[in-house]
N, C-alpha and C positions, 0 to 999 in steps of 0.2 A: 372600592377596589382600585388598585393601582395599576395602570397601564405600563407594562415593561417592554421596551423594544427588544427584539430577539438578540441584538448585539450585546444586551445585558448578560447573556448566557454564554456567549462565544468562547470566553477564555477561562472557563471553569476547568480544573485540572482533569476532570473525567470525561469531558466532552470529546469524542473521537471524530465525528462527522456531523455535518449538517446538510440535509437534503431538502430540495423544494423551495417553497417561497420564503424569502428572507426579509420581507417587509412586514411580517406578522407582528402584532403587539398583543401580548397576553396580559389578562387582568384576573382570570380565575382559571382554576385547574381541576381536573377531575381523576380521582383514583379508582373509579368504577366506570365501566363502559356504559352503564345505564344513566350516568349523570353528566354526559358530555353535551347535552343540549345547549344551544346558544354559542356554540363554537369553541367551548373550552378545549384545550389540548388534553390528551389522555396521558396520565403518568402510570407507566407499567412497572409496578413494583414486584420483584421476585421475593417470595417468602417461603418458609418451610412447607406451608401447606398449599400454596398456590403460586402460579407464575402469571403475572399480569400481561406478559409478552404474548401469551396465547389469545388474548382478547383484543389485540391491536386492530386487526381488520374490522372486527365488530364495531369497535368504538369509531373508526372512521366512517363506516357505513351510517352510523347513528348520528353524525354530524360533527365529530371532533375536528378541530382545525389543524390538528397535527398530533404528534405524540413524542414522548421521551421514553426511551427504552434501549434494549440490547439488539433487537432485531432489525434488519433492514427489509422493508416491504417493497418488493418489485412492483414497478408500475405505479408508483406513488403519483397521484394527481398533482398537477403543477401548483394548484393553490393551497396545497397542504404542506405542512412542514414537519420534518422528522429530525430530531435530535438524538444521535446514537451515542449512548454515554456507557461507561464501564459499570456504573452502579446508580440506579435511579434514587435510592435513598441518600447517597452521597451528593447527588445533583441537587436534591431538594435542600439538604442542609447547607451546601455551598450557596444556594440561592438566598436562603434566610440570612446567612452570615453576611453576604454581600449587601443585602438590603439594609442591614443594621451597622455595617462596618464603621461609618463615619458618625454614628449617632452619639449625642451627649445625653441621651434620656436616662433617667434614674429608673432602674428596673425592680419591681416588686414581683416575687414569686411565691406560690403557696401550694401545699399539697395535704392530702388527708384522705381518709376513707370516705367521709361524707361531709357536705356543707361547702365543698369547694366553690361551686358555681355562684351560690348565694353570697358566700364571703367575697368572691372576686367582684361581683357586681356592686356590693356595698363599698368595697375598698375603692373601686373606680369612681364612684360617685363622690366619695370623700376627697379623693385626690385630684379629681377632674375639674373642680370649680376653678375657672379662670387659667386652666393649663391645657395644653395640647396633649391629649392621653390617647393611648391605644390600649385596648384590652382584648384578650381572646374572645371571639364571638362564641356565644352559646356554651357548649361543653367541648370546645376544641382543645382538649388537654392531652391527647395521645402523642405518641412518638411521631406519628405523621401530622396530627392536627396542629401542634404548635408551630412547626417551621412552615407548614402550608398557609396558616393564617398570616404569618409575617410576610411571606412572599406575596400574598394576595392584598394585605392591607397596610403594610408599614410604609409610610410616606418618606420618613427620614428627618422630619422637623419635630417629632414628638419630644415632649419634655418629660413624660412618664410613661412607663409600660407596665401593665399589671397582667400576669399570666398565672393560670392554674395549670398544674401538672399532674397528670394521671399516668397509669401504666397498667399493662397486661402481662408484663414480664420484667425481670431484672435487667438493668442497664438503660431502661428507656428514660427514666427521669433524669438520671445522670447525664445522658446525651443531651437532653433539653436544658438541663441546668447549665452545662458547659457552653451551649449555644448562647444563652441569655446572659450569663454571668451577673446574676442579681445582686443588688445592693442590699436588699432586705428579703429574707426568705422565712417562711412559716411552716411548721408542721402542726397541723390542726388537731389530728386525732388518728387513732388506729382501731379499727374494728374488723371482726371476721368477715371481710368483704373481698371478693375475688380470691379466696383461699384455695380455690381449684388451681390457681396460678402460682400461689405463693406458700402453700401448705398449711400455714397457721399465722397467728398474729405476729410472731417473731419475724416470720418471712415478710409479712405486710410492712412491718417496721423497717426491716433492712431496705426494702424497695423505696419507701417514703424517705428514708435518710439520705438517699441519693441527691436530694434537693441541695444538700450542702456541698456536693462536689464541685459545683460551679460558683459558690458564693464568694464574692470578692474578699480579699484578705482583710480589708477594712470594713467588710459588710457586717450586718447584724442578723442573727438567727433568733426567731421566736418559737417558743415551744409552749404547748398547752400543758400547764402544771396540774390540771385536773385529770389528765389521761395518764395512766401508769406507764404506758409504752413511750409516749413522747416525753415524759418526765425522765425516764431512763436514758433516752437519747440526750436530753439536756445535760444530765450529769456526766455523760461521756464526752461532751462537746467542750473543747478547750477554747474556742473563739469567743468573740463578743456575743453575748446572748441575753434574752429577756424571757422570763416566765410570764405568762398571762393565765388568768383563770379566775375561779371564784374563792379559792382557798387563801389562807393567811400567808402562805409563802410566795404567792403571785405578786410580781413587781407591779403589774397592771391587773387590777382586780376589779371585778364587776359583780353586781348584785341586783336582784329584782326587788323594787320597793313596792310596787303595786301592780295588780294585773286584773283585767276583766276579759270579756270574751272578744274584745276589739282591739285593745291597746295595753300598753304597759309603761310604767315608769321605772327607769334603771338608774343605776349610779356606777361610775367608774372612777377609781382612785389610782393615782400614780404619782411618784416623786413628791408626796406631801400634798398633792392637789386633789381636788374633787369636782366632778361635774356630773349633773343629773340630766338625763334625756328622756323624752317621751317618744316611744316607738309605736308606729301604727300597726303593730302585730300582737299576738298574745302567745304564740307557741314558744316554749322553752328553747327549742332549736334555733328560732330566730334570734332570741336574746344571745345565745352562744355564737352564732354566726356574726352578729353585731359586735359582741365583745372581740371577736378575732379580727374583724375588719378595723375597728377602732384602734386596737393594739397595733396592727400594721400601720395605720396612718399616723399614731403617735410615734412609732419607731422611725417612720419616714421623716418626721419633723413637722407634721401638720399641726396647726393650732387647733385646740378644742372647740373654740367658737365656730371655726369653719366646718368642723364635723357636725356641730349642732345645726348649722344652717342647712346642712345637706339632708338631715334626718327626715324632715317632714315630707320629702319627696320620695322616700323609700317605698318600694312595693315589692311583694313576693315575686321571685322568678317563677315563670310559668310551671304549674304542676308541683310547686314546692311550698305547700302551706298556703295556697291561695283560698280565699273565701268567696265562693261563687253562689249567686242566687240563681237556681235553675228550677224553673216552674214553681211549685209550692215549697220546695225544699231548699235548705241552706247546705251547700256542699263544701266540706273542708277537703280540698283537692291537694293531697301530698302523694300523688301517684307516680312521680317521676322515678324513685328509687326507694330501696328499703333494706335495712339490715335490723337485726333483732333489737339492738340498743336504741336505735332511732325509733323503731316501732313501738317499744315499750314507753319511750318518753312521750311520744305524741298521743298514745292511748291514755296516759296519765292526765295530760292537758285536756284531751277530748272529754274525759269522764266529768270534768269540773264544769262543763257547760250545762246550762238548764234545758229542759224539755226532753222530748224523745230523741234517742241517739242510736244510730245504726252504724256498725262497722262493716265496711267492705274491704276485705283483705286479700291481696294476691300473693302468690308464691314469691319467696325471696330466692333469687337465683345465684348461681356462681359461688355456693357455700361449700362445695365438695362434701367431704365426710361429715362435716359439722352440720349439714343441712337439717336432718331430722331434730337434732338437739336444739338448734336455734328456733326452729318453728315451735317447739314445745315451750321454749322460753316465752315466746309471744302469747302461746295458749295460757300460760300460767298468769300473765299480767291481765289478759281478758278476764280470767276467773276471779281476779281481785275486784273487779268492777261488776255492775249489774247493767249492761247495755240491753236495749230493747230488741235487737236483732244483730245477728252476725252472719255475713255471706262470705264464704271462702271460695277462692278461685284458683284453680290450677295446681297440679303436682303435689309437692310437699305441703301445701296448704290443707291437704287432706288430713295430716297429722294433727293439725289445730282442730279440725272438725271432729275427729275421733275423740280427742281429749275433752272437748267441750260437751259432746253427747253424754259423757259420764256424769255431768253435773246437772242436777234437777232443774235449776233455773234455765240453763241453755238448751236442755233436751229438745224442746220444741221451738227453740228460737235460733237454731244454728242450721245452715244450709250450705251445701257444697256443689260447685259447678266445675266441670273439667276445663272450660275454656271461657274466655271473657265473651266471645260471640254467643254461647249458650246462655249467659246471664243477662244479656242485653235487654230482653223484654222485661225481666223482673226488675232490673235496675230502673228502667223507665217508670214502672209502677211505684218504685220507692220515692221517686221524685214528685209524684203527684200528691204526696202527703206532707203536712206541715211537721217537719222534723229536721234534724241535722244529721248528715251523712259523711262520715269519714271515709275516704277512699285512699288506700295506700298499698303499694306493692312494687315489685321490681318492674323496670320499664318493659321488659320482655313479656309481661303478662298482658299488656295492652289495655289495662284499665284506664290509662290517661286518654286513650283513644275513645273509650266509652263516654268519658266526661266531655270530650270535644264534641262528639257527635250528638250529645244531648242538649247542647246549648240552643 
């Protein structure tokens, strides 16, 4: 965390008045009144659905050191600080811009429907050896998360910045791209994720393409040549670009040479060169994330031997393809998020493992009108295999249950639970057997929490 004196904010264009203590130093900020513990100032954001200014008093009672918002609170205690601003969103963006204004760092940005965080973590590892680097923590990829992470963590002496950009609406990625002005930007993939916000894959593509809005004129755009939507975007883009993928047309091309249940050997070719790597993973998704990260590093100008040096220390991001030994069972924990394409991919990899195999599948959220069809696509993939048991949790996962019940093999091997907490006891019993359990579902199904509580 970076401590910023209050004077850092005084001359922002939208700051109207400052009340209370002026000797404050801020290092972290809270956008929810429930997260102000430790003295963080409360940022009161006004949105279409809610106005954070309504919660200022509550935040102060819970220990906020002050607040940023549009309301003036009478009787503000002298040790508290109030920054009255025209717009809290603009205040946050101004803070992030000022934090980065003199920076000479080379910026890498990436977006996609899935794999963003893992690709970001791998890219940061490849580019961070011997360099001062900043990367967005966790999944801080939203309209608020990106500038907030900069305000809290950007020191000013960084040589590299690696950012993942996500969105729940149009214009959010464009705003953050213009803030960052990346030197290298990548479109990883487009899937029917968040379609309740973007209608369909074309809408998702339009939102993801916004990453190019802030790309520097001399910058490089990377596109996944295996994805029909990002390939379409590449054909429409007239600037400097690189295609990566597994197909013949890819300028940076990868393939899997060997794979077992713990690791894989892969090869990457580019500019007439070739390099082999041994990855401490076995999922296809991890290979594709590695290919994306290596492509970003190559476009950045990193030497392949430096990438190879960093590979041995790679580990899965929490709940994204981790192998955990819990009691007598081996758990393949991919419970952070899910879409039908990623689900089908991991099911194919999972089916290749030896021994008894159990699938725990949670509902896939934010699919809008496509929800039933996407869940049935997962059901059809499960029907192609012969797993020893399938446990479905929550909502539209019931569609998978109904479809599997029609199959003689699964009729007595498939079970449905309305909520993760109802499944908790049965999940515990599954862990007492020598078998491998795949756990996958959207974050909101809370299956990740079951895994953590079972450790």
